[in-house]
Structure formats: structure tokens, C-alpha cells
N, C-alpha and C positions, 0 to 999 in steps of 0.2 A: 401504520403506516401509510401517508399517498406515492400513489406510485408517479413520478416527476420525469421531466422531463431537463434534458441540458440548462445546465448553469449559464449564463452571461456575465462574468464578471469583468468590467474596464472601469479601477476605480484608478482614480488619480488623489495623492495626499499630501500634501507638500508641508512641513516644519521649518526649522532654522537647519538643523545638521540633516535633514533628513527627506528623503521623498519616493515616498511608495509609489509605480507608476506600472500598474497591473494593465492586461488584456487578455484573458483567457477565456476560451466554451471547456470547458467541462462538464464530464459525464453525470446524468443526475440520478446517479446508483453504482452503488459501490462507495469501496475509497481510496479521497483519493489524498495522496502525500503529500504535503509543502516539504518541502526539505532544502536546507541552508543554512550557512553557518551562521551564529548569533551575531545578530544586525540586519539582517538582509528580509525583514521584514514580513515573517513568518505570523506572526502574531499577532504585529499589527493589521494585519491581510487579515483572519478571523475579526479584530475590531470593528473593522470597516466594514465585512456580511452583516456583525450584531448590533451595528447602528451601534457602537457606541464613541465615533470619532464622529465630530459634528464639523469638521471641516471639509469632507472627504466630497469629491465629485465625479460625475461617469454614472453609468448605465450598472445597475445589479438588478437583474431579473432571477428570477428563483421558480420553479415550474412554467404558473402561468400568470405569475406575481410579480406586477414590477415596485422591484423595492425602492428604487432610486431613478432619478433620467434629473434632464437640466429644472425640468417644472416640480418635481415633489421627491422627500428624502420621507419614505414610511418612519415615524418613533419605533424608538426600540422596542417597547410592548409589544408592538402589534406586530414586529416580525415574528414568525414562526421559529425559533432558532432554539436548541439547546445547545446547553455549553457545560463543556466537561473540560474542568480544567488541572494544571498539574497538582494544585494541593487540594484534595476534597473539602468542598463548601457545603458543610447539612447541619442544618438548626438541633445543635446539642440538644436544647431541651425536650424534641423530640424522637419517636424511635422514628424504626424504620419504615413503619408502612403509616406512620405520619411524615416524614419525609417525602414517601410518593404521590402521598393525598396532598400536599403542600404543590407539586411536581403538578399534576393531575389540574387542579384550580388553573395552575394557569397557563393552560391550555385555550386556545384563540377559536379553536374550531369544533366541529361538531364530530363527530365518528369516531373520538378515541380507538385506538387500542388496546384493546382490555388488559387491564393489568395482570392480569395472571398470565397472561400471553408474556409480558415482558420479563412478568418475576421466574418462571420457566426459563424462559433464556438465559436472565442471566443467575440465575441459580441462587436464587436471595431466599426461597420461602423461610429458611428455618431462622432468617435473622430479624424477622416483623418486628419483632417486639423488644429488640435490643435498640440502645442507644448507642451512636457515632463512635462514644469513647470507648465502648469496650468490642469494637470491632480492627480486626490488622489493615493494613494500610491499602490491599489490595481488597478487601470485603468492604471499605470506605469507598474504594474506587466502584467497582462493582453496583456499588448503591445509586453513587452521583449517575453513573451513565444511566439505570434503572429510573430517575428522577426526571433527568433528558428527555429520553426517551416519553414520558411520560405524560409530560406535554404536548407530545403531537405536532413533535416540529417539522419543517419543511427541510433542516438543514440541520445537522449534527454537526457543528462545531467541537472538535478535540483537542486540545494546546498541550500537547508533552503527556497525556497520562499516566504512563509508566516513569518518567522523571528521578518524580521524588520516592521512588520503593527500591528495593536493595534485588538483588537478582533473584533471589527464590519467590520475592512477589510480584514478579516478574510473568519469570514463568509460571506462576498459579492461574495471576490474571490474563495472559498471552491466548487459552483454548475460549477465555469466555469474548477476546476484541474476532478471533476466526469464528465463532458462533453470529454477532453483530455482520462481520464482512458477505458471512453467507445469505441470514436472514433478512437482514436490513431493506429497506424498498423507499430508501431516502440516501440521497447523496451525503455523504460521511468526509469534512476538512481533517484530515488530522497531521499536526503540528510534530515532527520530529528531526531533529539532529540526528541519529542514531541510526546509521545504515543497515544494522540488523533487520529493525523494525523497519522502516520502507519496504526491505524488501519480505517479508513476512509476510505483513499485512496492506499494502498498495496496489490499485488496480490500475491505478495512472497516475505519472507520477511527476509533478513543479518542481524543477530546481529557479531556486532565486538566491539572487545575489546584488546588496549597496540597493533592493528597491524595484529588481527587475526583472524581468521575466528568460531565464536563460535561453529555457525550454520546458515544454509541457508538450505528454503524449503516453500510451502504455507503458506499465513499465516496462517490459519485457524490451521497448524500441527505444527508452534512452534511457537504460542501461545498458544498451546495445554499439550505442553511439557516443556515451558521454560518462559510461562507468565511474570513468579516472575521478569523476565529481563529486560520487560516491560513496565509492569504498575507494581503501586503500588496493595497490597494483596486483598482491596477492591474491586480494580475494575477488577479483572481477571476473566477472563472466557470467555466464546466460541461464535465464530464470523463466521458469514456461508452468501454464495450467496444465491439466491433463488431468485424464479419470485414469481407475484403476481397469482393469479389461480382466483377462487371464490369468486365473492363480496354478503355475508348472509344481503341479505336489511332489513329483518327482524330483526334480531338484532345486524346489523350495526359492524357488523367484516369482516375482508378479511382473508382468506387464504395465507397464505406464501410457497410453495412448494422448500423445500431444499432437500438435495442430502439423500436419502432416509426415511425423514420423513415429516411431515406436520404441519405447527403454523398457530394458527389464533387469530391474532391480532386486534384492533379496529382500522374502516373504516377511512380512510383518507384520499378516495379519489383517492389515484392510482388506475388506469386501468389496467384491465387483462395484461399480460403479460409483464407488467414492472418488469423492477431489480430493486431488495433491497439489501443490504447488513445485516443482522440482529448480533444483539448481545446479549447475554444471561448471566448475571454477573452468576460466581459461585455460590453466596450466594443466588440465586434465585431460584436453582434449590434444591428439596428434594426428595429422596429415596424410596422405597416402596416396600416389596416382595413382592403384591399381586394387582391388579389395584381395586383402589379405585370402589365402585360403585354407590356412592356420595360423590362431591367433590367441590366447589365452583372455584377448580383450574381447567383451560375448555385444558391446554394443555398438554395429557398423551402422555408420548412416553415410547414403550421398547426397554432395553438397556441389557448391557453386559457391568459388572466389565473387566477391564482393567489393571490397576493399582495405586495402594495406594500408594501415598506417602505424608512424613511429609509437616505442615504447616510450616513457621512462628511462628504461636503459639503454647503450647505445647499442648494445649487441640483440635487442631482442624485438620482435612485430608484433599487432594484436591481427589481427585476419579477422574480418568479418567475412560469415557466411551464410547463403540463401540456405537449410535447409527445409523441405515442405514451405510453409506456411510462415515460419519464424529467422529471424536474425539471429546466427549462432557466434561465439566467437573463442579467438584459440589463440595464442600465446608461441610463437616457435622462435629459436636463432635465425635470426637474418641469415646463415650460412645458412642453414638447412631450409630458409625461402628462395635463397640463390638454386642450391640444389635443387628443390622439388622444382624451381621454376617460378612461381607461384606471379601468378596474372591476373587483375579481373577479370570475369567468365569460364577461370580454368575453373572444370569441374572434375572433382576430389571427391575421398572416403576421408570422413571422421572415424576417427578412433577414442569413443568415450573411455575412458578408466575409470571414474569413477562417478559417482550420481550422491544426492543431497534429497529424503525426501523432504518439504518444509511439509506438514500437515493444517 
């Protein structure tokens, strides 16, 4: 797959009862999650990128290729797009190998990634001689992703690829989406309305509402400032990417190195150097003015108050804190905030009571 530069997505599509109007600069690599309620324009935005909407206006640049501007619109068949839908769309009369060969024939560019690597990435080598009707839902979606990648796209569009699967099949497919997240050298636009998917997979998060962009940015930053629009109050928190460092064999602990911070978590067998995503719920962070001399809480981090905002509950406040290079969240009672005399700029300590690893 080709290494690409940032995407320019300035698009406007007017319909009788809906208007999509977005102005975005998106990363040229990794997974950008388009998140929002039904009718917010997520799937319509994908269709515009793919060239399936005729009345769209604006500018669309993918890598170094201009797909749309005021003078021309590249037709759909000339846009190097891989598209994965909710429902697996495979040719029933072809086996898996035949479906992949069809995807390869659609490639408009030379130098396509070898099929063997795609087959290995999605672990579908044992499925090549089988027909789609004999595959599970998760297997069919893996083949659809492989077929899309076989066309050597400049951008991969994924429209709620887990929505039609039950929980067991979702769990089956997530590790392969993690592999895609780690190895894809092209931008992936991923539509979902499931907060867990967005938090697990996203590098960049775009919040859409009624065809407009409410905010767009790195996942951790958007969750820190607009988390209430993504997750329920009790699930708001901090999401950060880190790397497994040293192992404390005597106490069965792993050190996770984060931007400007270190967390210790129970040892689950991950090797040093393994990339992980950690999630700390705001309700699992407490604040103290002085570092405790003795505490059962293992993870103590120095931080500084950035902002204090009202919570949906009148007795609670959401506190944004700078820890190293990242913004963390803590939920405290108004009474505790008054006792601690919390104000922006105050330096204090965070006590992290629980950490979840999203591998």
C-alpha cells in the first residue's frame, strides 16, 4: 500500500431535507473514525469520497491526487477506493480466491501489495477454496476487507463493518482490525456509532451532527474535550497509546510507558515493546494536593489543572488535567473540588485506581 499525505476533504452536498457541509484535514495514515448519531452524514461522507454522489461540490485531495475541485470530478471507477460495507458483498459463484482475484483486477495502479501479505494479514489462507455461503459473518467480512485491499486503494472506506455481526463475531474480527490499524500505510475512514469501536480502533476522531463537523482531532484530545458526546457519563475517561516497558516479575506487574507518564498494570504476558492502548475512567482518578506517603494505589502521577467543567449531575465536576504531554480527566464532587481549592493552573497529584488495557 502507498504511503500517503494528509487528506483534504472540503465537501458540500445539498438535498431537499439534508445538507452535508464539511471542511476537514485528515491524517494520511491510520484509522479516522467518523462518529455521530444516525442521520449525521457519516455514510454520506463516505459516498462523497467514493464518488457515488453526483451533486457534491468542493475539494477532495487524497495523497497527491486531486479527486475533486471546481473544474473536475474524478469518476468513481478512477478513484482508488476500497469500500467495505455493513453486509459482506462477495460474489456467491466465486470462491474466496476468485473474489480476491476480482479485487486485484480492479486495481488501477501498478505495484500493488502482494496478495500473500494481504492473505496473511487477514488470516484467510485456509478459506481460499471456500464459497461465501460457507463462511461465518466474521470470515466474510475479513474476506471483504482483503478484497478491498487487493485493489491497492489510496483510501479504505469502512461503513459500520461490525454492525451486522453478533458480539461473538465482533470479538472475532476486532483483532484483525487491530492488525489493519497497525500495518495499513493508507488512511482508513471508519464509520461507527458504537463508542467501544471508536475508542478501541480510532487514531483520529471526527464528530458529526446534522451534516456538520462538531470537532475533529486526535482521539485522546477529542475524548478529553467532547467525551460526553461519545460515551455515557460513567464511561468518560482518558484514552492513550503506550508501549509495554519493563516487567516486574517479583510482583507480576508490567510498566506501560505513555506520553510523559508511566503506569503499572497487572502482568498479562505482553512482551516488552508491544504497543497498547490504555483507558482510565474519569471516575477512577482521584486528586490530592500532596503526594501520599503510603497508599494502596500504585499509580501516582503529577499533573496540573487545565479546566473545570460542569457534569450532567449537579453535584459533580469534570476536571481536565495536564499530565506529561496528554490531557487526563477526573470526575470529582463539587464538595471535594471546594476542599481542594481546585483552579486552573493548580499543581497536584492524580491517584489512578484502575487501568484497562485495550490491546
